[in-house]
N, CA, C and O of each residue as an XYZ file, in Angstrom:
360
protein
N     -52.151    117.167    -20.450
C     -51.115    117.441    -19.466
C     -50.313    116.172    -19.247
O     -50.874    115.080    -19.163
N     -49.022    116.317    -19.155
C     -48.123    115.187    -18.950
C     -47.238    115.472    -17.753
O     -46.714    116.576    -17.607
N     -47.073    114.476    -16.898
C     -46.208    114.614    -15.733
C     -44.925    113.841    -15.991
O     -44.963    112.689    -16.424
N     -43.799    114.471    -15.727
C     -42.498    113.834    -15.899
C     -41.719    113.958    -14.601
O     -41.802    114.967    -13.901
N     -40.974    112.930    -14.300
C     -40.081    112.985    -13.147
C     -38.667    112.878    -13.681
O     -38.298    111.871    -14.284
N     -37.878    113.915    -13.460
C     -36.509    113.965    -13.967
C     -35.555    114.228    -12.814
O     -35.943    114.792    -11.791
N     -34.335    113.826    -12.981
C     -33.288    114.226    -12.045
C     -32.391    115.216    -12.764
O     -32.026    115.009    -13.922
N     -32.040    116.283    -12.081
C     -31.183    117.316    -12.664
C     -30.220    117.803    -11.589
O     -30.333    117.446    -10.417
N     -29.283    118.618    -12.015
C     -28.276    119.148    -11.091
C     -28.257    120.671    -11.211
O     -28.217    121.215    -12.314
N     -28.286    121.344    -10.075
C     -28.156    122.805    -10.052
C     -26.682    123.108     -9.840
O     -26.088    122.708     -8.839
N     -26.101    123.819    -10.798
C     -24.682    124.135    -10.731
C     -24.349    125.165     -9.666
O     -25.241    125.720     -9.024
N     -23.063    125.418     -9.483
C     -22.627    126.400     -8.484
C     -23.111    127.798     -8.809
O     -23.164    128.664     -7.936
N     -23.470    128.020    -10.083
C     -24.004    129.316    -10.483
C     -25.499    129.445    -10.191
O     -26.088    130.499    -10.434
N     -26.122    128.369     -9.666
C     -27.538    128.402     -9.329
C     -28.455    128.164    -10.515
O     -29.667    128.352    -10.405
N     -27.903    127.757    -11.640
C     -28.711    127.544    -12.840
C     -29.093    126.065    -12.949
O     -28.251    125.173    -12.848
N     -30.381    125.841    -13.156
C     -30.914    124.505    -13.362
C     -31.197    124.347    -14.848
O     -31.976    125.111    -15.419
N     -30.569    123.362    -15.474
C     -30.806    123.095    -16.896
C     -31.595    121.800    -17.011
O     -31.225    120.777    -16.435
N     -32.695    121.860    -17.768
C     -33.533    120.683    -17.976
C     -33.634    120.442    -19.470
O     -34.037    121.328    -20.224
N     -33.266    119.239    -19.896
C     -33.371    118.874    -21.303
C     -34.654    118.081    -21.484
O     -34.865    117.062    -20.826
N     -35.507    118.556    -22.380
C     -36.812    117.942    -22.589
C     -36.774    116.969    -23.755
O     -35.919    117.084    -24.633
N     -37.706    115.999    -23.771
C     -37.808    115.095    -24.914
C     -38.079    115.881    -26.198
O     -38.626    116.983    -26.161
N     -37.691    115.302    -27.323
C     -37.768    116.010    -28.603
C     -39.188    116.350    -29.037
O     -39.357    117.251    -29.858
N     -40.212    115.678    -28.532
C     -41.575    115.980    -28.965
C     -42.092    117.293    -28.394
O     -43.233    117.664    -28.671
N     -41.295    118.008    -27.608
C     -41.696    119.296    -27.078
C     -40.925    120.452    -27.720
O     -40.804    121.520    -27.120
N     -40.415    120.254    -28.907
C     -39.688    121.328    -29.585
C     -40.654    122.406    -30.071
O     -41.767    122.110    -30.506
N     -40.216    123.639    -29.992
C     -40.958    124.786    -30.505
C     -42.408    124.778    -30.013
O     -43.342    124.961    -30.794
N     -42.579    124.563    -28.705
C     -43.902    124.478    -28.100
C     -43.922    125.288    -26.812
O     -42.961    125.261    -26.043
N     -45.001    126.001    -26.577
C     -45.171    126.711    -25.314
C     -45.763    125.745    -24.294
O     -46.728    125.039    -24.586
N     -45.186    125.716    -23.105
C     -45.663    124.822    -22.058
C     -45.694    125.564    -20.732
O     -45.000    126.563    -20.545
N     -46.507    125.062    -19.820
C     -46.501    125.550    -18.455
C     -45.684    124.562    -17.635
O     -45.887    123.352    -17.741
N     -44.772    125.059    -16.828
C     -43.870    124.195    -16.066
C     -44.064    124.455    -14.579
O     -44.099    125.602    -14.135
N     -44.191    123.361    -13.809
C     -44.263    123.444    -12.357
C     -43.018    122.750    -11.823
O     -42.740    121.609    -12.193
N     -42.277    123.413    -10.971
C     -41.034    122.849    -10.441
C     -41.211    122.571     -8.951
O     -41.621    123.441     -8.183
N     -40.893    121.342     -8.563
C     -40.883    120.959     -7.153
C     -39.463    120.528     -6.835
O     -38.955    119.579     -7.432
N     -38.826    121.203     -5.917
C     -37.447    120.855     -5.554
C     -37.448    119.897     -4.378
O     -38.059    120.162     -3.342
N     -36.757    118.782     -4.553
C     -36.600    117.774     -3.501
C     -35.130    117.366     -3.515
O     -34.729    116.563     -4.358
N     -34.321    117.896     -2.606
C     -32.904    117.525     -2.586
C     -32.736    116.018     -2.427
O     -33.415    115.390     -1.615
N     -31.830    115.449     -3.204
C     -31.582    114.013     -3.184
C     -30.370    113.691     -2.327
O     -29.415    114.466     -2.268
N     -30.414    112.542     -1.663
C     -29.257    112.068     -0.916
C     -28.235    111.519     -1.915
O     -28.551    111.337     -3.090
N     -27.039    111.260     -1.458
C     -25.994    110.734     -2.330
C     -26.420    109.414     -2.951
O     -26.167    109.176     -4.132
N     -27.069    108.544     -2.163
C     -27.487    107.235     -2.649
C     -28.502    107.360     -3.781
O     -28.487    106.569     -4.725
N     -29.387    108.360     -3.685
C     -30.423    108.540     -4.700
C     -29.866    109.018     -6.037
O     -30.519    108.871     -7.070
N     -28.673    109.583     -6.023
C     -28.092    110.099     -7.264
C     -27.225    109.063     -7.980
O     -26.789    109.293     -9.108
N     -26.978    107.934     -7.335
C     -26.135    106.905     -7.936
C     -26.943    106.062     -8.926
O     -28.123    105.797     -8.698
N     -26.310    105.645    -10.018
C     -27.007    104.795    -10.986
C     -27.461    103.492    -10.337
O     -26.773    102.951     -9.471
N     -28.617    102.993    -10.756
C     -29.166    101.745    -10.223
C     -28.702    100.572    -11.089
O     -28.564    100.700    -12.305
N     -28.465     99.437    -10.445
C     -28.042     98.231    -11.151
C     -29.026     97.109    -10.873
O     -29.676     97.080     -9.828
N     -29.129     96.183    -11.823
C     -29.992     95.019    -11.614
C     -29.219     93.940    -10.869
O     -28.088     94.166    -10.439
N     -29.824     92.774    -10.715
C     -29.205     91.686     -9.956
C     -27.909     91.187    -10.578
O     -27.092     90.574     -9.890
N     -27.706     91.439    -11.875
C     -26.502     90.984    -12.574
C     -25.457     92.080    -12.669
O     -24.444     91.909    -13.349
N     -25.685     93.208    -11.998
C     -24.711     94.288    -11.978
C     -24.750     95.205    -13.182
O     -23.892     96.078    -13.318
N     -25.733     95.026    -14.066
C     -25.847     95.902    -15.243
C     -26.705     97.108    -14.885
O     -27.645     97.001    -14.097
N     -26.373     98.254    -15.470
C     -27.137     99.469    -15.201
C     -28.588     99.305    -15.625
O     -28.879     98.770    -16.695
N     -29.483     99.767    -14.784
C     -30.908     99.721    -15.080
C     -31.301    101.043    -15.721
O     -31.131    102.109    -15.128
N     -31.823    100.964    -16.925
C     -32.267    102.153    -17.635
C     -33.710    101.958    -18.089
O     -34.248    100.853    -18.023
N     -34.321    103.028    -18.545
C     -35.690    102.931    -19.054
C     -35.743    101.932    -20.207
O     -36.683    101.144    -20.313
N     -34.739    101.971    -21.060
C     -34.693    101.063    -22.206
C     -34.552     99.607    -21.750
O     -35.212     98.726    -22.302
N     -33.706     99.345    -20.756
C     -33.520     97.969    -20.293
C     -34.771     97.443    -19.600
O     -35.087     96.258    -19.712
N     -35.480     98.303    -18.890
C     -36.721     97.891    -18.234
C     -37.786     97.578    -19.273
O     -38.501     96.583    -19.150
N     -37.898     98.422    -20.298
C     -38.869     98.174    -21.364
C     -38.553     96.872    -22.096
O     -39.464     96.126    -22.455
N     -37.280     96.600    -22.316
C     -36.883     95.356    -22.978
C     -37.234     94.149    -22.115
O     -37.686     93.129    -22.637
N     -37.032     94.249    -20.807
C     -37.365     93.153    -19.900
C     -38.867     92.893    -19.880
O     -39.300     91.741    -19.877
N     -39.655     93.954    -19.866
C     -41.114     93.800    -19.884
C     -41.557     93.138    -21.177
O     -42.403     92.244    -21.156
N     -40.993     93.566    -22.304
C     -41.337     92.964    -23.600
C     -40.984     91.477    -23.622
O     -41.745     90.663    -24.145
N     -39.836     91.126    -23.056
C     -39.417     89.722    -23.016
C     -40.356     88.893    -22.141
O     -40.702     87.766    -22.493
N     -40.764     89.446    -21.008
C     -41.702     88.750    -20.122
C     -43.029     88.517    -20.830
O     -43.601     87.431    -20.741
N     -43.520     89.536    -21.534
C     -44.784     89.397    -22.260
C     -44.664     88.346    -23.359
O     -45.598     87.578    -23.586
N     -43.528     88.308    -24.036
C     -43.304     87.311    -25.077
C     -43.297     85.899    -24.470
O     -43.912     84.981    -25.013
N     -42.605     85.741    -23.354
C     -42.550     84.438    -22.697
C     -43.926     83.991    -22.203
O     -44.260     82.808    -22.263
N     -44.724     84.953    -21.712
C     -46.073     84.618    -21.269
C     -46.893     84.047    -22.418
O     -47.655     83.100    -22.226
N     -46.742     84.609    -23.596
C     -47.480     84.119    -24.758
C     -46.966     82.746    -25.186
O     -47.749     81.888    -25.593
N     -45.660     82.539    -25.096
C     -45.070     81.268    -25.527
C     -45.450     80.108    -24.619
O     -45.620     78.982    -25.086
N     -45.584     80.374    -23.330
C     -45.873     79.286    -22.401
C     -47.317     79.312    -21.892
O     -47.651     78.598    -20.946
N     -48.159     80.115    -22.502
C     -49.548     80.222    -22.059
C     -50.241     78.870    -22.156
O     -50.082     78.137    -23.132
N     -51.005     78.562    -21.132
C     -51.744     77.306    -21.100
C     -53.124     77.500    -21.704
O     -53.756     78.542    -21.531
N     -53.571     76.493    -22.402
C     -54.935     76.486    -22.904
C     -55.863     76.302    -21.704
O     -55.649     75.403    -20.891
N     -56.884     77.141    -21.587
C     -57.775     77.084    -20.421
C     -58.442     75.724    -20.268
O     -58.751     75.307    -19.152
N     -58.663     75.040    -21.364
C     -59.319     73.734    -21.279
C     -58.380     72.663    -20.734
O     -58.840     71.625    -20.260
N     -57.077     72.899    -20.795
C     -56.130     71.881    -20.314
C     -55.899     71.962    -18.809
O     -55.371     71.017    -18.224
N     -56.274     73.054    -18.175
C     -56.034     73.222    -16.737
C     -56.779     72.169    -15.912
O     -56.160     71.548    -15.047
N     -58.094     71.936    -16.139
C     -58.764     70.882    -15.358
C     -58.110     69.515    -15.553
O     -58.028     68.727    -14.611
N     -57.648     69.234    -16.763
C     -56.969     67.965    -17.013
C     -55.684     67.871    -16.199
O     -55.353     66.808    -15.674
N     -54.963     68.980    -16.096
C     -53.709     68.987    -15.336
C     -53.988     68.792    -13.846
O     -53.233     68.111    -13.153
N     -55.071     69.390    -13.358
C     -55.432     69.226    -11.945
C     -55.767     67.765    -11.675
O     -55.326     67.192    -10.678
N     -56.534     67.180    -12.553
C     -56.913     65.772    -12.393
C     -55.680     64.883    -12.440
O     -55.567     63.935    -11.662
N     -54.762     65.181    -13.342
C     -53.517     64.424    -13.465
C     -52.713     64.514    -12.167
O     -52.130     63.526    -11.721
N     -52.688     65.694    -11.572
C     -51.967     65.916    -10.325
C     -52.564     65.138     -9.159
O     -51.841     64.723     -8.253
N     -53.871     64.941     -9.178
C     -54.533     64.202     -8.100
C     -54.193     62.717     -8.119
O     -54.303     62.034     -7.100
N     -53.790     62.233     -9.250
C     -53.457     60.806     -9.377
C     -52.178     60.454     -8.618
O     -51.959     59.289     -8.288
N     -51.350     61.424     -8.345
C     -50.058     61.148     -7.713
C     -50.094     61.378     -6.257
O     -49.085     61.191     -5.577
């Protein structure tokens, strides 16, 4: 079972159209619908601190970059006591 949270719009005709990811083609599924009306603010696109739109792809890219940086600047565990001792000298 997979849970997805999507935003959709119900047209003036009362029809709700939901586009599913491609891995659910030609498959029978059970669907549970929970309606939660959104305020105007909730329907507006989100932006990051630099004013660029925040998307799933941009968030995944940011996480990947953070993980890469963590590996690049990772400290050797044996060097930490040396750094603490060095700090005490000042």
